[in-house]
py3Dmol code that shows the C-alpha trace and the ligand (Angstrom):
import py3Dmol

protein = """\
ATOM      1  CA  MET A   1      87.113  95.584  94.677  1.00  0.00           C
ATOM      2  CA  LYS A   2      87.573  96.649  98.304  1.00  0.00           C
ATOM      3  CA  ARG A   3      88.867 100.143  99.003  1.00  0.00           C
ATOM      4  CA  LYS A   4      92.599 100.438  99.543  1.00  0.00           C
ATOM      5  CA  VAL A   5      93.746 100.892 103.118  1.00  0.00           C
ATOM      6  CA  ILE A   6      96.068 103.898 103.116  1.00  0.00           C
ATOM      7  CA  LYS A   7      95.491 105.408 106.563  1.00  0.00           C
ATOM      8  CA  ALA A   8      96.714 104.047 109.872  1.00  0.00           C
ATOM      9  CA  VAL A   9      96.027 105.197 113.413  1.00  0.00           C
ATOM     10  CA  PHE A  10      98.711 104.734 116.078  1.00  0.00           C
ATOM     11  CA  PRO A  11      97.171 105.154 119.523  1.00  0.00           C
ATOM     12  CA  VAL A  12     100.064 106.224 121.745  1.00  0.00           C
ATOM     13  CA  ALA A  13      98.299 108.242 124.427  1.00  0.00           C
ATOM     14  CA  GLY A  14      98.367 105.599 127.188  1.00  0.00           C
ATOM     15  CA  LEU A  15     100.151 106.277 130.464  1.00  0.00           C
ATOM     16  CA  GLY A  16     102.473 103.278 130.179  1.00  0.00           C
ATOM     17  CA  THR A  17     102.300 102.694 133.936  1.00  0.00           C
ATOM     18  CA  ARG A  18     103.905  99.252 133.693  1.00  0.00           C
ATOM     19  CA  PHE A  19     107.180 100.934 132.769  1.00  0.00           C
ATOM     20  CA  LEU A  20     107.277 103.545 135.499  1.00  0.00           C
ATOM     21  CA  PRO A  21     109.497 105.257 136.432  1.00  0.00           C
ATOM     22  CA  ALA A  22     110.958 105.247 132.862  1.00  0.00           C
ATOM     23  CA  THR A  23     107.661 106.412 131.339  1.00  0.00           C
ATOM     24  CA  LYS A  24     107.539 109.404 133.671  1.00  0.00           C
ATOM     25  CA  SER A  25     109.585 111.230 131.044  1.00  0.00           C
ATOM     26  CA  VAL A  26     110.097 108.785 128.135  1.00  0.00           C
ATOM     27  CA  PRO A  27     107.076 107.739 126.088  1.00  0.00           C
ATOM     28  CA  LYS A  28     106.773 103.937 126.030  1.00  0.00           C
ATOM     29  CA  GLU A  29     106.857 104.012 122.227  1.00  0.00           C
ATOM     30  CA  ILE A  30     110.292 105.656 122.265  1.00  0.00           C
ATOM     31  CA  MET A  31     111.759 102.832 124.326  1.00  0.00           C
ATOM     32  CA  THR A  32     114.349 101.019 122.314  1.00  0.00           C
ATOM     33  CA  LEU A  33     114.587  97.481 120.958  1.00  0.00           C
ATOM     34  CA  VAL A  34     118.282  97.107 120.078  1.00  0.00           C
ATOM     35  CA  ASP A  35     118.694 100.535 118.444  1.00  0.00           C
ATOM     36  CA  ARG A  36     115.252 101.482 117.214  1.00  0.00           C
ATOM     37  CA  PRO A  37     112.307 102.802 119.198  1.00  0.00           C
ATOM     38  CA  LEU A  38     109.135 100.700 119.213  1.00  0.00           C
ATOM     39  CA  ILE A  39     107.403 103.297 117.070  1.00  0.00           C
ATOM     40  CA  GLN A  40     109.927 102.788 114.249  1.00  0.00           C
ATOM     41  CA  TYR A  41     109.011  99.097 113.996  1.00  0.00           C
ATOM     42  CA  ALA A  42     105.338 100.082 113.800  1.00  0.00           C
ATOM     43  CA  ILE A  43     105.954 102.675 111.082  1.00  0.00           C
ATOM     44  CA  ASP A  44     108.088 100.258 109.041  1.00  0.00           C
ATOM     45  CA  GLU A  45     105.308  97.689 109.258  1.00  0.00           C
ATOM     46  CA  ALA A  46     102.695 100.217 108.151  1.00  0.00           C
ATOM     47  CA  ARG A  47     104.842 101.314 105.203  1.00  0.00           C
ATOM     48  CA  SER A  48     105.328  97.691 104.129  1.00  0.00           C
ATOM     49  CA  ALA A  49     101.531  97.333 104.051  1.00  0.00           C
ATOM     50  CA  GLY A  50     101.081 100.345 101.747  1.00  0.00           C
ATOM     51  CA  ILE A  51     100.027 102.888 104.374  1.00  0.00           C
ATOM     52  CA  GLU A  52     100.548 106.476 103.214  1.00  0.00           C
ATOM     53  CA  GLU A  53      98.945 108.527 105.996  1.00  0.00           C
ATOM     54  CA  PHE A  54     100.069 108.091 109.595  1.00  0.00           C
ATOM     55  CA  ILE A  55      97.863 109.425 112.376  1.00  0.00           C
ATOM     56  CA  PHE A  56      99.238 109.492 115.908  1.00  0.00           C
ATOM     57  CA  VAL A  57      96.906 109.877 118.849  1.00  0.00           C
ATOM     58  CA  THR A  58      99.177 111.332 121.519  1.00  0.00           C
ATOM     59  CA  SER A  59      98.912 112.963 124.923  1.00  0.00           C
ATOM     60  CA  ARG A  60     100.820 115.318 127.177  1.00  0.00           C
ATOM     61  CA  GLY A  61     104.479 114.429 127.574  1.00  0.00           C
ATOM     62  CA  LYS A  62     104.885 112.718 124.203  1.00  0.00           C
ATOM     63  CA  SER A  63     106.816 115.434 122.382  1.00  0.00           C
ATOM     64  CA  ALA A  64     109.810 113.071 122.002  1.00  0.00           C
ATOM     65  CA  LEU A  65     107.638 111.135 119.544  1.00  0.00           C
ATOM     66  CA  GLU A  66     106.991 114.185 117.392  1.00  0.00           C
ATOM     67  CA  ASP A  67     110.671 115.108 117.440  1.00  0.00           C
ATOM     68  CA  TYR A  68     111.651 111.597 116.422  1.00  0.00           C
ATOM     69  CA  PHE A  69     109.936 111.970 113.043  1.00  0.00           C
ATOM     70  CA  ASP A  70     111.148 115.511 112.461  1.00  0.00           C
ATOM     71  CA  SER A  71     114.179 116.336 110.355  1.00  0.00           C
ATOM     72  CA  SER A  72     117.380 117.002 112.321  1.00  0.00           C
ATOM     73  CA  PRO A  73     119.458 119.374 110.130  1.00  0.00           C
ATOM     74  CA  GLU A  74     122.314 119.812 112.624  1.00  0.00           C
ATOM     75  CA  LEU A  75     122.793 116.087 113.135  1.00  0.00           C
ATOM     76  CA  GLU A  76     122.464 115.371 109.417  1.00  0.00           C
ATOM     77  CA  ASN A  77     124.964 118.104 108.472  1.00  0.00           C
ATOM     78  CA  THR A  78     127.482 116.819 110.987  1.00  0.00           C
ATOM     79  CA  LEU A  79     127.148 113.258 109.709  1.00  0.00           C
ATOM     80  CA  ARG A  80     127.463 114.474 106.105  1.00  0.00           C
ATOM     81  CA  ARG A  81     130.593 116.466 106.950  1.00  0.00           C
ATOM     82  CA  LYS A  82     132.130 113.398 108.541  1.00  0.00           C
ATOM     83  CA  GLY A  83     131.192 111.219 105.578  1.00  0.00           C
ATOM     84  CA  LYS A  84     128.991 108.927 107.713  1.00  0.00           C
ATOM     85  CA  ASP A  85     126.739 107.898 104.840  1.00  0.00           C
ATOM     86  CA  ASP A  86     125.684 104.662 106.543  1.00  0.00           C
ATOM     87  CA  LEU A  87     124.235 106.582 109.488  1.00  0.00           C
ATOM     88  CA  LEU A  88     122.550 109.107 107.191  1.00  0.00           C
ATOM     89  CA  LYS A  89     120.869 106.155 105.499  1.00  0.00           C
ATOM     90  CA  VAL A  90     119.661 104.844 108.871  1.00  0.00           C
ATOM     91  CA  LEU A  91     118.153 108.257 109.626  1.00  0.00           C
ATOM     92  CA  GLU A  92     116.272 108.267 106.320  1.00  0.00           C
ATOM     93  CA  HIS A  93     113.814 105.744 107.779  1.00  0.00           C
ATOM     94  CA  THR A  94     112.827 108.243 110.456  1.00  0.00           C
ATOM     95  CA  ASN A  95     111.972 110.964 107.959  1.00  0.00           C
ATOM     96  CA  MET A  96     108.336 111.478 107.143  1.00  0.00           C
ATOM     97  CA  GLU A  97     107.079 113.481 104.225  1.00  0.00           C
ATOM     98  CA  SER A  98     105.362 116.692 105.359  1.00  0.00           C
ATOM     99  CA  GLY A  99     101.636 116.142 105.425  1.00  0.00           C
ATOM    100  CA  ALA A 100     101.943 112.366 105.686  1.00  0.00           C
ATOM    101  CA  ILE A 101     101.938 112.429 109.447  1.00  0.00           C
ATOM    102  CA  ALA A 102      99.387 113.968 111.797  1.00  0.00           C
ATOM    103  CA  TYR A 103      99.229 114.252 115.571  1.00  0.00           C
ATOM    104  CA  ILE A 104      96.014 114.470 117.517  1.00  0.00           C
ATOM    105  CA  ARG A 105      95.709 114.785 121.280  1.00  0.00           C
ATOM    106  CA  GLN A 106      93.615 112.533 123.417  1.00  0.00           C
ATOM    107  CA  HIS A 107      93.049 114.853 126.348  1.00  0.00           C
ATOM    108  CA  GLN A 108      92.177 112.097 128.811  1.00  0.00           C
ATOM    109  CA  ALA A 109      93.194 108.440 128.716  1.00  0.00           C
ATOM    110  CA  LEU A 110      89.626 107.142 128.468  1.00  0.00           C
ATOM    111  CA  GLY A 111      90.561 103.928 126.694  1.00  0.00           C
ATOM    112  CA  LEU A 112      91.788 102.557 123.372  1.00  0.00           C
ATOM    113  CA  GLY A 113      88.366 102.981 121.713  1.00  0.00           C
ATOM    114  CA  HIS A 114      88.314 106.621 122.701  1.00  0.00           C
ATOM    115  CA  ALA A 115      91.871 107.119 121.398  1.00  0.00           C
ATOM    116  CA  VAL A 116      90.887 105.720 117.983  1.00  0.00           C
ATOM    117  CA  TRP A 117      87.729 107.865 117.950  1.00  0.00           C
ATOM    118  CA  CYS A 118      89.909 110.970 118.360  1.00  0.00           C
ATOM    119  CA  ALA A 119      91.112 110.344 114.771  1.00  0.00           C
ATOM    120  CA  ARG A 120      87.594 110.257 113.279  1.00  0.00           C
ATOM    121  CA  ARG A 121      87.814 113.475 111.256  1.00  0.00           C
ATOM    122  CA  LEU A 122      91.043 112.423 109.607  1.00  0.00           C
ATOM    123  CA  ILE A 123      89.703 108.973 108.791  1.00  0.00           C
ATOM    124  CA  GLY A 124      86.421 110.142 107.258  1.00  0.00           C
ATOM    125  CA  ASP A 125      84.615 107.485 105.268  1.00  0.00           C
ATOM    126  CA  GLU A 126      87.487 105.077 104.574  1.00  0.00           C
ATOM    127  CA  PRO A 127      88.629 101.737 105.925  1.00  0.00           C
ATOM    128  CA  PHE A 128      91.685 102.253 108.136  1.00  0.00           C
ATOM    129  CA  ALA A 129      94.331 100.311 110.004  1.00  0.00           C
ATOM    130  CA  VAL A 130      95.112 100.545 113.709  1.00  0.00           C
ATOM    131  CA  ILE A 131      98.548  99.561 114.991  1.00  0.00           C
ATOM    132  CA  LEU A 132      99.449  99.286 118.665  1.00  0.00           C
ATOM    133  CA  PRO A 133     103.203  99.842 118.710  1.00  0.00           C
ATOM    134  CA  ASP A 134     103.701  97.871 121.929  1.00  0.00           C
ATOM    135  CA  ASP A 135     102.737  94.691 120.106  1.00  0.00           C
ATOM    136  CA  VAL A 136     105.854  93.998 118.066  1.00  0.00           C
ATOM    137  CA  ILE A 137     105.507  91.225 115.499  1.00  0.00           C
ATOM    138  CA  ALA A 138     108.508  89.635 113.808  1.00  0.00           C
ATOM    139  CA  GLY A 139     107.940  87.695 110.628  1.00  0.00           C
ATOM    140  CA  GLU A 140     109.005  87.271 107.034  1.00  0.00           C
ATOM    141  CA  LYS A 141     106.038  89.273 105.776  1.00  0.00           C
ATOM    142  CA  SER A 142     104.761  91.971 108.120  1.00  0.00           C
ATOM    143  CA  CYS A 143     101.553  91.236 109.990  1.00  0.00           C
ATOM    144  CA  LEU A 144      99.701  94.256 108.594  1.00  0.00           C
ATOM    145  CA  GLN A 145     100.776  93.415 105.056  1.00  0.00           C
ATOM    146  CA  GLN A 146      99.360  89.894 105.468  1.00  0.00           C
ATOM    147  CA  MET A 147      96.140  91.397 106.796  1.00  0.00           C
ATOM    148  CA  VAL A 148      95.782  93.960 104.007  1.00  0.00           C
ATOM    149  CA  GLU A 149      96.087  91.125 101.483  1.00  0.00           C
ATOM    150  CA  ALA A 150      93.479  89.031 103.299  1.00  0.00           C
ATOM    151  CA  TYR A 151      91.206  92.065 103.644  1.00  0.00           C
ATOM    152  CA  GLN A 152      91.164  92.481  99.862  1.00  0.00           C
ATOM    153  CA  GLU A 153      89.242  89.175  99.792  1.00  0.00           C
ATOM    154  CA  THR A 154      87.021  89.624 102.841  1.00  0.00           C
ATOM    155  CA  GLY A 155      86.217  93.330 103.296  1.00  0.00           C
ATOM    156  CA  GLY A 156      84.362  94.054 106.538  1.00  0.00           C
ATOM    157  CA  SER A 157      86.573  94.531 109.584  1.00  0.00           C
ATOM    158  CA  MET A 158      89.515  92.373 110.567  1.00  0.00           C
ATOM    159  CA  VAL A 159      91.494  91.848 113.764  1.00  0.00           C
ATOM    160  CA  ALA A 160      94.838  90.083 114.175  1.00  0.00           C
ATOM    161  CA  ALA A 161      94.382  86.991 116.312  1.00  0.00           C
ATOM    162  CA  MET A 162      96.458  84.357 118.048  1.00  0.00           C
ATOM    163  CA  GLU A 163      95.862  81.484 120.428  1.00  0.00           C
ATOM    164  CA  VAL A 164      96.835  82.228 124.041  1.00  0.00           C
ATOM    165  CA  PRO A 165      96.800  79.947 127.108  1.00  0.00           C
ATOM    166  CA  TYR A 166      93.344  79.970 128.757  1.00  0.00           C
ATOM    167  CA  GLU A 167      94.787  81.379 131.987  1.00  0.00           C
ATOM    168  CA  LYS A 168      95.734  84.508 130.010  1.00  0.00           C
ATOM    169  CA  THR A 169      92.359  85.251 128.369  1.00  0.00           C
ATOM    170  CA  SER A 170      91.601  87.921 130.984  1.00  0.00           C
ATOM    171  CA  ALA A 171      94.359  90.081 129.456  1.00  0.00           C
ATOM    172  CA  TYR A 172      92.865  90.148 125.927  1.00  0.00           C
ATOM    173  CA  GLY A 173      89.807  90.677 123.760  1.00  0.00           C
ATOM    174  CA  ILE A 174      88.645  87.130 122.925  1.00  0.00           C
ATOM    175  CA  LEU A 175      86.858  85.923 119.768  1.00  0.00           C
ATOM    176  CA  ASP A 176      83.810  83.703 119.585  1.00  0.00           C
ATOM    177  CA  VAL A 177      84.169  82.029 116.184  1.00  0.00           C
ATOM    178  CA  SER A 178      81.299  80.956 113.933  1.00  0.00           C
ATOM    179  CA  GLU A 179      83.387  79.603 111.053  1.00  0.00           C
ATOM    180  CA  ASP A 180      87.042  78.569 111.124  1.00  0.00           C
ATOM    181  CA  MET A 181      88.620  78.836 107.681  1.00  0.00           C
ATOM    182  CA  GLY A 182      92.175  78.225 108.881  1.00  0.00           C
ATOM    183  CA  GLN A 183      94.041  81.489 108.655  1.00  0.00           C
ATOM    184  CA  LYS A 184      90.818  83.488 108.607  1.00  0.00           C
ATOM    185  CA  VAL A 185      87.940  83.012 111.031  1.00  0.00           C
ATOM    186  CA  ARG A 186      84.483  84.493 110.900  1.00  0.00           C
ATOM    187  CA  VAL A 187      83.656  86.105 114.226  1.00  0.00           C
ATOM    188  CA  LYS A 188      80.298  85.654 115.956  1.00  0.00           C
ATOM    189  CA  SER A 189      80.990  87.819 119.004  1.00  0.00           C
ATOM    190  CA  MET A 190      83.835  89.324 121.007  1.00  0.00           C
ATOM    191  CA  VAL A 191      84.392  89.721 124.725  1.00  0.00           C
ATOM    192  CA  GLU A 192      86.919  92.018 126.378  1.00  0.00           C
ATOM    193  CA  LYS A 193      89.123  90.413 129.053  1.00  0.00           C
ATOM    194  CA  PRO A 194      86.952  87.413 130.055  1.00  0.00           C
ATOM    195  CA  LYS A 195      87.997  85.067 132.876  1.00  0.00           C
ATOM    196  CA  ALA A 196      89.162  81.672 131.562  1.00  0.00           C
ATOM    197  CA  GLU A 197      85.856  80.024 132.555  1.00  0.00           C
ATOM    198  CA  ASP A 198      83.812  82.664 130.660  1.00  0.00           C
ATOM    199  CA  ALA A 199      86.046  82.832 127.567  1.00  0.00           C
ATOM    200  CA  PRO A 200      84.318  81.597 124.385  1.00  0.00           C
ATOM    201  CA  SER A 201      87.706  80.467 122.989  1.00  0.00           C
ATOM    202  CA  ASN A 202      91.394  81.145 123.506  1.00  0.00           C
ATOM    203  CA  LEU A 203      91.713  83.119 120.261  1.00  0.00           C
ATOM    204  CA  ALA A 204      92.905  86.556 121.376  1.00  0.00           C
ATOM    205  CA  VAL A 205      92.907  89.891 119.574  1.00  0.00           C
ATOM    206  CA  ILE A 206      96.394  91.346 119.049  1.00  0.00           C
ATOM    207  CA  GLY A 207      97.191  94.974 118.306  1.00  0.00           C
ATOM    208  CA  ARG A 208      96.601  95.107 114.548  1.00  0.00           C
ATOM    209  CA  TYR A 209      93.238  95.963 113.028  1.00  0.00           C
ATOM    210  CA  ILE A 210      91.700  96.897 109.701  1.00  0.00           C
ATOM    211  CA  LEU A 211      88.426  98.607 110.455  1.00  0.00           C
ATOM    212  CA  SER A 212      85.437  99.742 108.504  1.00  0.00           C
ATOM    213  CA  PRO A 213      84.551 103.429 109.021  1.00  0.00           C
ATOM    214  CA  ASP A 214      81.312 102.169 110.638  1.00  0.00           C
ATOM    215  CA  VAL A 215      83.410 101.341 113.703  1.00  0.00           C
ATOM    216  CA  MET A 216      83.954 105.098 114.174  1.00  0.00           C
ATOM    217  CA  GLU A 217      80.187 105.562 114.132  1.00  0.00           C
ATOM    218  CA  ASN A 218      79.884 102.902 116.831  1.00  0.00           C
ATOM    219  CA  LEU A 219      82.515 104.696 118.917  1.00  0.00           C
ATOM    220  CA  ASN A 220      80.381 107.862 118.747  1.00  0.00           C
ATOM    221  CA  ARG A 221      78.104 106.182 121.293  1.00  0.00           C
ATOM    222  CA  MET A 222      80.946 106.355 123.869  1.00  0.00           C
ATOM    223  CA  LYS A 223      79.884 103.127 125.534  1.00  0.00           C
ATOM    224  CA  SER A 224      81.994 102.435 128.592  1.00  0.00           C
ATOM    225  CA  GLY A 225      83.103  98.810 128.869  1.00  0.00           C
ATOM    226  CA  ALA A 226      85.567  96.602 130.756  1.00  0.00           C
ATOM    227  CA  GLY A 227      87.565  98.553 133.371  1.00  0.00           C
ATOM    228  CA  GLY A 228      85.316 101.597 132.815  1.00  0.00           C
ATOM    229  CA  GLU A 229      87.216 102.331 129.576  1.00  0.00           C
ATOM    230  CA  ILE A 230      85.839 102.965 126.098  1.00  0.00           C
ATOM    231  CA  GLN A 231      86.909  99.733 124.470  1.00  0.00           C
ATOM    232  CA  LEU A 232      87.719  99.294 120.794  1.00  0.00           C
ATOM    233  CA  THR A 233      86.638  95.648 121.089  1.00  0.00           C
ATOM    234  CA  ASP A 234      83.102  96.751 122.006  1.00  0.00           C
ATOM    235  CA  ALA A 235      82.845  99.027 118.960  1.00  0.00           C
ATOM    236  CA  ILE A 236      84.002  96.174 116.706  1.00  0.00           C
ATOM    237  CA  ALA A 237      81.536  93.809 118.394  1.00  0.00           C
ATOM    238  CA  ASP A 238      78.784  96.350 117.548  1.00  0.00           C
ATOM    239  CA  GLU A 239      79.538  95.638 113.885  1.00  0.00           C
ATOM    240  CA  LEU A 240      78.385  92.075 114.460  1.00  0.00           C
ATOM    241  CA  GLU A 241      75.190  93.296 116.124  1.00  0.00           C
ATOM    242  CA  ALA A 242      74.561  95.414 113.026  1.00  0.00           C
ATOM    243  CA  GLY A 243      74.953  92.310 110.834  1.00  0.00           C
ATOM    244  CA  ARG A 244      78.274  93.349 109.320  1.00  0.00           C
ATOM    245  CA  ASP A 245      81.287  91.060 108.872  1.00  0.00           C
ATOM    246  CA  VAL A 246      84.182  90.818 111.298  1.00  0.00           C
ATOM    247  CA  PHE A 247      87.068  88.431 110.680  1.00  0.00           C
ATOM    248  CA  GLY A 248      89.919  87.239 112.829  1.00  0.00           C
ATOM    249  CA  PHE A 249      93.227  86.678 111.078  1.00  0.00           C
ATOM    250  CA  ARG A 250      95.813  84.207 112.373  1.00  0.00           C
ATOM    251  CA  PHE A 251      98.978  85.981 111.242  1.00  0.00           C
ATOM    252  CA  ARG A 252     102.277  84.244 110.593  1.00  0.00           C
ATOM    253  CA  GLY A 253     104.993  85.632 112.850  1.00  0.00           C
ATOM    254  CA  GLN A 254     106.106  85.919 116.429  1.00  0.00           C
ATOM    255  CA  ARG A 255     104.435  88.496 118.606  1.00  0.00           C
ATOM    256  CA  PHE A 256     106.113  90.166 121.564  1.00  0.00           C
ATOM    257  CA  ASP A 257     104.109  92.033 124.175  1.00  0.00           C
ATOM    258  CA  CYS A 258     106.430  95.002 124.578  1.00  0.00           C
ATOM    259  CA  GLY A 259     103.860  96.683 126.826  1.00  0.00           C
ATOM    260  CA  SER A 260     105.048  94.314 129.577  1.00  0.00           C
ATOM    261  CA  LYS A 261     108.541  94.082 131.038  1.00  0.00           C
ATOM    262  CA  ALA A 262     108.921  90.342 130.418  1.00  0.00           C
ATOM    263  CA  GLY A 263     107.752  90.704 126.796  1.00  0.00           C
ATOM    264  CA  PHE A 264     110.092  93.626 126.199  1.00  0.00           C
ATOM    265  CA  LEU A 265     113.074  91.652 127.503  1.00  0.00           C
ATOM    266  CA  GLN A 266     112.162  88.656 125.347  1.00  0.00           C
ATOM    267  CA  ALA A 267     111.929  90.904 122.289  1.00  0.00           C
ATOM    268  CA  THR A 268     115.303  92.444 123.113  1.00  0.00           C
ATOM    269  CA  VAL A 269     116.909  88.989 123.138  1.00  0.00           C
ATOM    270  CA  ALA A 270     115.160  87.857 119.931  1.00  0.00           C
ATOM    271  CA  PHE A 271     115.871  91.055 117.992  1.00  0.00           C
ATOM    272  CA  GLY A 272     119.438  91.192 119.298  1.00  0.00           C
ATOM    273  CA  LEU A 273     120.115  87.650 118.127  1.00  0.00           C
ATOM    274  CA  ALA A 274     118.552  88.427 114.748  1.00  0.00           C
ATOM    275  CA  ARG A 275     121.095  91.203 114.085  1.00  0.00           C
ATOM    276  CA  PRO A 276     124.049  89.773 112.136  1.00  0.00           C
ATOM    277  CA  GLU A 277     126.477  92.310 113.647  1.00  0.00           C
ATOM    278  CA  LEU A 278     125.485  91.352 117.218  1.00  0.00           C
ATOM    279  CA  HIS A 279     124.592  87.713 116.864  1.00  0.00           C
ATOM    280  CA  ASP A 280     127.901  85.963 117.656  1.00  0.00           C
ATOM    281  CA  GLU A 281     128.880  88.041 120.673  1.00  0.00           C
ATOM    282  CA  PHE A 282     125.375  88.017 122.112  1.00  0.00           C
ATOM    283  CA  GLN A 283     124.893  84.291 121.551  1.00  0.00           C
ATOM    284  CA  GLN A 284     128.219  83.594 123.257  1.00  0.00           C
ATOM    285  CA  TYR A 285     127.136  85.690 126.244  1.00  0.00           C
ATOM    286  CA  LEU A 286     123.832  83.818 126.498  1.00  0.00           C
ATOM    287  CA  ASP A 287     125.591  80.446 126.211  1.00  0.00           C
ATOM    288  CA  GLU A 288     127.986  81.391 128.997  1.00  0.00           C
ATOM    289  CA  LEU A 289     125.098  82.578 131.129  1.00  0.00           C
ATOM    290  CA  MET A 290     123.249  79.279 130.657  1.00  0.00           C
ATOM    291  CA  ALA A 291     126.425  77.275 131.371  1.00  0.00           C
ATOM    292  CA  LEU A 292     126.955  79.223 134.628  1.00  0.00           C
ATOM    293  CA  LYS A 293     123.350  78.604 135.594  1.00  0.00           C
ATOM    294  CA  SER A 294     123.534  74.854 135.023  1.00  0.00           C
ATOM    295  CA  ALA A 295     126.905  74.656 136.825  1.00  0.00           C
ATOM    296  CA  ALA A 296     125.321  76.351 139.846  1.00  0.00           C
ATOM    297  CA  GLN A 297     122.466  73.805 139.982  1.00  0.00           C
TER     298      GLN A 297
END
"""
ligand_1 = """\
29
UTP
P 97.671 99.694 127.302
O 96.559 98.877 127.766
O 98.992 99.018 127.091
O 97.855 100.906 128.323
O 97.216 100.422 125.967
P 99.082 101.863 128.523
O 98.621 103.064 129.229
O 99.805 102.122 127.224
O 100.107 101.037 129.444
P 99.957 100.518 130.955
O 98.966 99.392 130.928
O 99.558 101.662 131.845
O 101.355 100.049 131.268
C 97.252 99.797 124.711
C 97.472 100.841 123.632
O 96.400 101.778 123.628
C 96.883 103.104 123.795
C 98.244 102.953 124.460
O 99.073 104.059 124.176
C 98.758 101.652 123.841
O 99.323 101.866 122.550
N 95.904 103.861 124.615
C 95.313 103.277 125.693
C 95.595 105.161 124.279
O 96.128 105.723 123.280
N 94.674 105.833 125.030
C 94.075 105.278 126.101
O 93.242 105.958 126.743
C 94.412 103.963 126.439
"""
view = py3Dmol.view(width=600, height=400)
view.addModel(protein, "pdb")
view.setStyle({"model": 0}, {"cartoon": {"style": "trace"}})
view.addModel(ligand_1, "xyz")
view.setStyle({"model": 1}, {"stick": {}})
view.zoomTo()
view.show()
């Protein structure tokens, strides 16, 4: 029996430069899809997968994130007085049990691998999940839940994977596959951000991972990789060098790259349409917009 995955690391210390000037004062993870910040989607996904300990790797200027998960007695009392039980219920999802959530600072944005390494003492000798909140994945069963179930069969380390167009491989970690089992693939090697002509496949790593604690050991070496950053992909690839298993997992669901403006807008449309209370009005607006566009052509 594999060990249960109950800890998750949320690396949220990046600068979020693609959303400047907004991210000058608002952490990217607090930016809102319909009415919930990105981080709420990530937390809900982690909870659905059985995660009990939530470790945030933050940086200067991210205090809005810490406040978001704090209790808000004044607001709650006001809502209670006004009998707004529905809103109190909505707020319940933002409440975290004391001790279930921890914040660690990454003092310099040295890369995703470095951010994960900052959590090493809290992870100890256990397998752990990593969730990048700017990858938002919609699906019937959450991506991490699907992965935790698959991990119970495979052990080792596992990365979420999806096919991308070859001209986009230079934006992702790319898998070289030794055995394709359908939903799961056995990984032979991994390359960070290869050009299309150098990419071993078009199977890209997406921001969900279940990692063996050995990956933390690999990160101890502080190897600098693509873009001069300490890359998580490199530390996972070191597992393969050491003869340990790494799997890719083709999740079921639709992934939105909310770290980019176009991806964020697409997610806003998809999540807006998926809300029953918004669907009709929003759909009508989109239909009218399309009709205007075709009339103008
Ligand atoms: P990104 O590559 O999206 O970088 O990081 P970024 O800084 O957030 O955004 P841009 O590219 O400047 O717009 C992917 C994930 O890794 C985290 C980020 O917070 C994000 O969740 N990260 C990245 C860190 O926590 N620390 C780092 O040093 C780098």
